[in-house]
C-alpha positions as CSV (number, residue, x, y, z in Angstrom):
1,X,-26.8,-8.0,-29.7
2,X,-24.8,-10.9,-31.1
3,X,-21.6,-8.9,-30.7
4,X,-22.5,-8.3,-27.1
5,X,-23.2,-11.9,-26.5
6,X,-20.0,-12.9,-28.2
7,X,-18.0,-10.6,-25.9
8,X,-19.7,-12.0,-22.8
9,X,-19.0,-15.6,-24.0
10,X,-15.3,-14.7,-24.7
11,X,-15.0,-13.0,-21.3
12,X,-16.5,-16.1,-19.7
13,X,-13.9,-18.3,-21.4
14,X,-11.1,-15.9,-20.4
15,X,-12.2,-15.8,-16.8
16,X,-12.4,-19.6,-16.7
17,X,-8.7,-19.9,-17.3
18,X,-7.8,-17.8,-14.3
19,X,-6.4,-19.6,-11.3
20,X,-8.4,-17.4,-9.0
21,X,-11.6,-18.4,-10.7
22,X,-11.2,-22.2,-10.6
23,X,-13.0,-24.3,-8.0
24,X,-11.2,-25.2,-4.8
25,X,-11.3,-29.0,-4.2
26,X,-10.9,-28.4,-0.5
27,X,-14.2,-26.5,-0.4
28,X,-16.4,-28.6,-2.8
29,X,-18.8,-29.3,0.1
30,X,-18.6,-25.8,1.7
31,X,-22.4,-25.6,2.0
32,X,-22.5,-28.7,4.2
33,X,-19.7,-27.7,6.6
34,X,-20.2,-26.6,10.2
35,X,-19.1,-23.2,11.4
36,X,-16.0,-24.6,13.0
37,X,-15.2,-26.6,9.8
38,X,-15.5,-23.4,7.7
39,X,-13.3,-21.5,10.0
40,X,-10.7,-24.3,10.1
41,X,-10.7,-24.5,6.3
42,X,-10.3,-20.8,5.8
43,X,-7.5,-20.7,8.3
44,X,-5.7,-23.5,6.6
45,X,-6.1,-21.8,3.2
46,X,-4.8,-18.5,4.6
47,X,-1.5,-20.3,5.3
48,X,-1.1,-20.6,1.6
49,X,-1.3,-16.8,1.3
50,X,1.9,-16.2,3.3
51,X,3.7,-18.9,1.3
52,X,2.6,-17.3,-2.0
53,X,3.7,-13.8,-0.8
54,X,7.1,-15.3,0.3
55,X,7.8,-16.3,-3.3
56,X,7.5,-12.6,-4.4
57,X,10.0,-11.0,-2.0
58,X,12.5,-10.0,-4.7
59,X,9.9,-8.0,-6.8
60,X,8.4,-6.7,-3.5
61,X,11.9,-5.4,-2.6
62,X,12.1,-3.8,-6.0
63,X,8.8,-2.1,-5.5
64,X,9.9,-0.8,-2.1
65,X,13.0,0.7,-3.7
66,X,10.9,2.3,-6.5
67,X,8.4,3.8,-4.0
68,X,11.2,5.2,-1.8
69,X,12.9,6.7,-4.8
70,X,9.6,8.3,-5.8
71,X,9.1,9.8,-2.4
72,X,12.7,11.1,-2.2
73,X,12.3,12.9,-5.6
74,X,9.0,14.6,-4.7
75,X,7.0,11.9,-6.5
76,X,4.1,10.0,-5.3
77,X,2.9,6.4,-4.7
78,X,-0.3,6.0,-6.6
79,X,-2.5,2.9,-6.1
80,X,-5.0,2.0,-8.8
81,X,-7.7,-0.7,-8.5
82,X,-11.3,-1.6,-8.8
83,X,-13.6,-3.2,-6.2
84,X,-11.8,-4.9,-3.3
85,X,-8.4,-4.1,-4.8
86,X,-9.2,-0.4,-5.1
87,X,-10.5,-0.3,-1.5
88,X,-7.3,-1.9,-0.3
89,X,-5.3,0.8,-2.0
90,X,-7.4,3.5,-0.4
91,X,-7.0,1.8,3.0
92,X,-3.2,1.7,2.8
93,X,-3.0,5.3,1.4
94,X,-5.2,6.7,4.1
95,X,-3.1,5.2,6.9
96,X,0.2,6.8,5.7
97,X,-0.4,10.4,6.9
98,X,-1.2,9.5,10.6
99,X,1.5,6.7,10.7
100,X,4.3,8.5,9.0
101,X,3.4,12.2,9.1
102,X,3.3,12.5,5.3
103,X,1.0,14.8,3.4
104,X,-2.1,13.0,2.0
105,X,-1.0,13.8,-1.5
106,X,2.1,11.7,-1.2
107,X,0.4,8.4,-1.2
108,X,-2.9,8.4,-3.1
109,X,-5.4,5.9,-4.4
110,X,-7.7,5.8,-7.4
111,X,-10.7,3.4,-7.5
112,X,-12.9,2.6,-10.5
113,X,-16.2,4.4,-9.9
114,X,-14.7,7.1,-7.7
115,X,-15.4,7.8,-4.0
116,X,-18.9,6.1,-4.1
117,X,-17.2,2.8,-5.0
118,X,-15.5,2.8,-1.6
119,X,-18.8,2.0,0.1
120,X,-21.1,0.7,-2.7
121,X,-20.0,-1.7,-5.4
122,X,-19.8,0.0,-8.8
123,X,-19.2,-3.2,-10.8
124,X,-19.5,-1.8,-14.3
125,X,-16.9,0.9,-13.7
126,X,-14.0,-1.5,-13.7
127,X,-14.6,-2.2,-17.5
128,X,-13.8,1.5,-18.4
129,X,-10.2,1.3,-19.8
130,X,-10.2,5.0,-20.8
131,X,-11.3,6.2,-17.4
132,X,-8.3,4.6,-15.7
133,X,-6.0,6.6,-18.0
134,X,-8.1,9.8,-17.5
135,X,-8.1,9.5,-13.7
136,X,-4.3,9.4,-13.7
137,X,-4.2,12.5,-16.0
138,X,-6.7,14.2,-13.6
139,X,-4.2,14.0,-10.7
140,X,-1.4,15.2,-13.0
141,X,0.8,12.1,-13.0
142,X,4.5,12.7,-13.8
143,X,7.6,10.6,-14.4
144,X,8.5,11.0,-10.7
145,X,5.5,8.9,-9.6
146,X,5.3,5.2,-9.1
147,X,1.9,3.7,-10.1
148,X,0.9,0.4,-8.6
149,X,-1.9,-1.5,-10.4
150,X,-4.0,-3.8,-8.2
151,X,-6.1,-6.5,-9.8
152,X,-6.5,-10.0,-8.6
153,X,-7.5,-11.2,-12.1
154,X,-4.7,-9.3,-13.8
155,X,-7.1,-8.2,-16.6
156,X,-9.2,-5.3,-15.2
157,X,-9.6,-2.8,-18.0
158,X,-9.7,0.3,-15.6
159,X,-6.3,-0.7,-14.1
160,X,-4.8,-1.7,-17.4
161,X,-5.7,1.8,-18.8
162,X,-4.0,3.5,-15.9
163,X,-0.8,1.4,-16.1
164,X,-0.6,1.9,-19.9
165,X,-1.0,5.6,-19.5
166,X,1.6,5.7,-16.7
167,X,4.0,3.8,-19.0
168,X,3.5,6.4,-21.7
169,X,4.4,9.2,-19.3
170,X,7.5,7.3,-18.1
171,X,6.3,6.7,-14.5
172,X,7.4,3.5,-12.8
173,X,4.7,0.9,-13.0
174,X,4.1,-2.1,-10.7
175,X,1.5,-4.8,-11.0
176,X,0.1,-6.8,-8.1
177,X,-2.1,-9.7,-9.3
178,X,-2.8,-13.3,-8.2
179,X,-2.8,-14.9,-11.6
180,X,0.2,-15.7,-13.8
181,X,0.8,-14.5,-17.4
182,X,-1.7,-11.7,-17.4
183,X,-2.1,-8.5,-19.4
184,X,-1.4,-6.5,-16.3
185,X,1.8,-8.3,-15.5
186,X,3.0,-7.9,-19.1
187,X,2.2,-4.1,-19.0
188,X,4.0,-3.3,-15.8
189,X,7.7,-2.8,-15.3
190,X,7.7,-4.8,-12.1
191,X,5.3,-7.8,-11.5
192,X,4.4,-9.1,-8.1
193,X,2.4,-12.3,-8.6
194,X,1.5,-14.2,-5.5
195,X,-0.4,-17.3,-6.7
196,X,-2.7,-18.0,-3.8
197,X,-4.8,-20.6,-5.6
198,X,-8.5,-21.0,-5.9
199,X,-10.7,-19.3,-3.3
200,X,-12.9,-21.4,-1.0
201,X,-15.8,-19.5,-2.3
202,X,-15.2,-19.7,-6.1
203,X,-14.2,-16.4,-7.6
204,X,-14.5,-14.4,-4.4
205,X,-11.1,-12.7,-4.6
206,X,-11.8,-10.5,-1.6
207,X,-10.6,-13.6,0.4
208,X,-7.1,-15.0,-0.2
209,X,-6.3,-12.7,-3.1
210,X,-7.3,-9.6,-1.1
211,X,-5.3,-10.8,1.9
212,X,-2.2,-11.2,-0.2
213,X,-2.6,-7.8,-1.7
214,X,-3.0,-6.2,1.7
215,X,0.2,-7.9,3.0
216,X,2.1,-6.7,0.0
217,X,0.8,-3.1,0.3
218,X,1.9,-3.2,4.0
219,X,5.4,-4.1,2.9
220,X,5.6,-1.6,0.1
221,X,4.4,1.5,2.0
222,X,6.1,0.6,5.3
223,X,9.4,-0.3,3.6
224,X,9.4,2.9,1.5
225,X,8.7,5.1,4.5
226,X,11.4,3.4,6.5
227,X,13.9,4.0,3.7
228,X,13.1,7.8,3.5
229,X,13.7,8.2,7.3
230,X,10.2,7.9,8.7
231,X,11.3,5.8,11.6
232,X,14.0,5.6,14.2
233,X,15.0,2.0,14.9
234,X,11.5,0.5,14.8
235,X,9.8,3.5,16.3
236,X,7.1,5.7,14.6
237,X,8.9,9.0,15.2
238,X,7.1,10.8,12.4
239,X,3.6,10.0,13.4
240,X,1.1,12.8,13.2
241,X,-0.2,13.7,16.7
242,X,-3.9,14.4,16.2
243,X,-5.6,13.0,19.3
244,X,-5.0,12.2,23.0
245,X,-4.0,8.6,22.3
246,X,-1.3,9.8,19.9
247,X,-0.1,12.4,22.3
248,X,0.4,9.7,24.9
249,X,2.2,7.6,22.4
250,X,4.5,10.5,21.4
251,X,5.3,11.1,25.1
252,X,6.2,7.5,25.6
253,X,8.4,7.5,22.5
254,X,10.3,10.5,23.6
255,X,10.7,9.2,27.2
256,X,11.8,5.8,26.0
257,X,14.4,7.1,23.6
258,X,15.9,9.8,25.8
259,X,15.3,8.6,29.3
260,X,13.7,11.8,30.4
261,X,10.6,12.2,32.6
262,X,7.1,12.9,31.3
263,X,7.1,16.6,32.5
264,X,10.3,17.4,30.6
265,X,9.2,15.4,27.6
266,X,5.9,17.3,27.5
267,X,7.8,20.6,27.5
268,X,10.0,19.5,24.7
269,X,7.2,18.2,22.5
270,X,5.2,21.4,23.0
271,X,8.2,23.4,21.8
272,X,8.6,20.9,18.9
273,X,4.9,21.3,17.9
274,X,4.5,17.6,19.0
275,X,7.0,16.3,16.4
276,X,8.6,13.4,18.0
277,X,11.6,13.3,15.7
278,X,12.4,16.9,16.4
279,X,11.9,16.4,20.1
280,X,14.3,13.4,20.3
281,X,17.0,15.5,18.6
282,X,16.3,18.5,20.9
283,X,16.8,16.3,23.9
284,X,19.8,14.3,22.8
285,X,21.7,17.3,21.3
286,X,20.4,19.9,23.8
287,X,19.4,22.3,20.9
288,X,16.3,24.3,20.1
289,X,13.5,23.1,17.9
290,X,14.6,25.4,15.2
291,X,18.1,24.0,15.2
292,X,16.9,20.4,15.4
293,X,14.7,21.0,12.4
294,X,17.7,22.4,10.4
295,X,19.8,19.4,11.4
296,X,17.1,17.0,10.3
297,X,16.6,18.8,6.9
298,X,20.4,18.6,6.3
299,X,20.3,14.9,6.9
300,X,17.2,14.2,4.7
301,X,15.0,13.7,7.7
302,X,17.0,10.6,8.9
303,X,17.3,10.9,12.7
304,X,19.7,8.0,13.1
305,X,22.2,9.6,10.7
306,X,21.8,13.0,12.3
307,X,22.6,11.6,15.7
308,X,25.5,9.6,14.4
309,X,27.0,12.7,12.8
310,X,26.6,14.7,16.0
311,X,28.3,11.8,17.9
312,X,25.7,11.8,20.6
């Protein structure tokens, strides 16, 4: 019992040193504020998030390059987190297939406590260092993968276990944390450390810390997908058409990029199995879907390069 109490006391001391756990002087009287005052304060504090993220653009760029390289070499982007951090990883990973047309196994997310933790807090699971490592082994991590550890505190055992195991297996490791000089930052090959400061609700890192993490994940996944040819200009030409709204979007994309009418665009997209990228090349080069696909494969899926080489 004494050992357990000593560990809790030490943990309390450790947490007390974290920037994200200190009290925010701007919200000392939060419980006495009006609704408008609370909203105004939170909005002002969120400005600090974008400023903190801006200081990390160089390592974010490094993370984008690493993620793009992984995707280009048949590797994966793997997010690992607990609680809010884990859920943010799942959110970003789940949006990649419909947005960029990639297989769900190319961007994956692990959360402490498994699927149940997505909807119900599994607080104790984040302390399981060994499970973080095991969860990576269970999805057969390789040195082609990039593993991104998410932990606002920078000390979550589950995430540390995963990052340390990834290092052992020569995967590229990236840390995203909102506290400086942490174990997670030290363990990862690339550290992204936006110091957003104390939360308005002390220790509630789902707020500014979570917002910063979401912004950074947006940059990493979008930047990596752009680099591997998942867009044309700023258009989502690799989107997965799975409903009527996306069919309408696909039609608009094809019409806008090729200046053809809706009827012809529909005919081309049906022949292209509703792949916008293939449809654009079919229209611009006046080739069949089969030929367009071959040209795209030859150019690593990069539509702009394929069009440039064809001089069309």
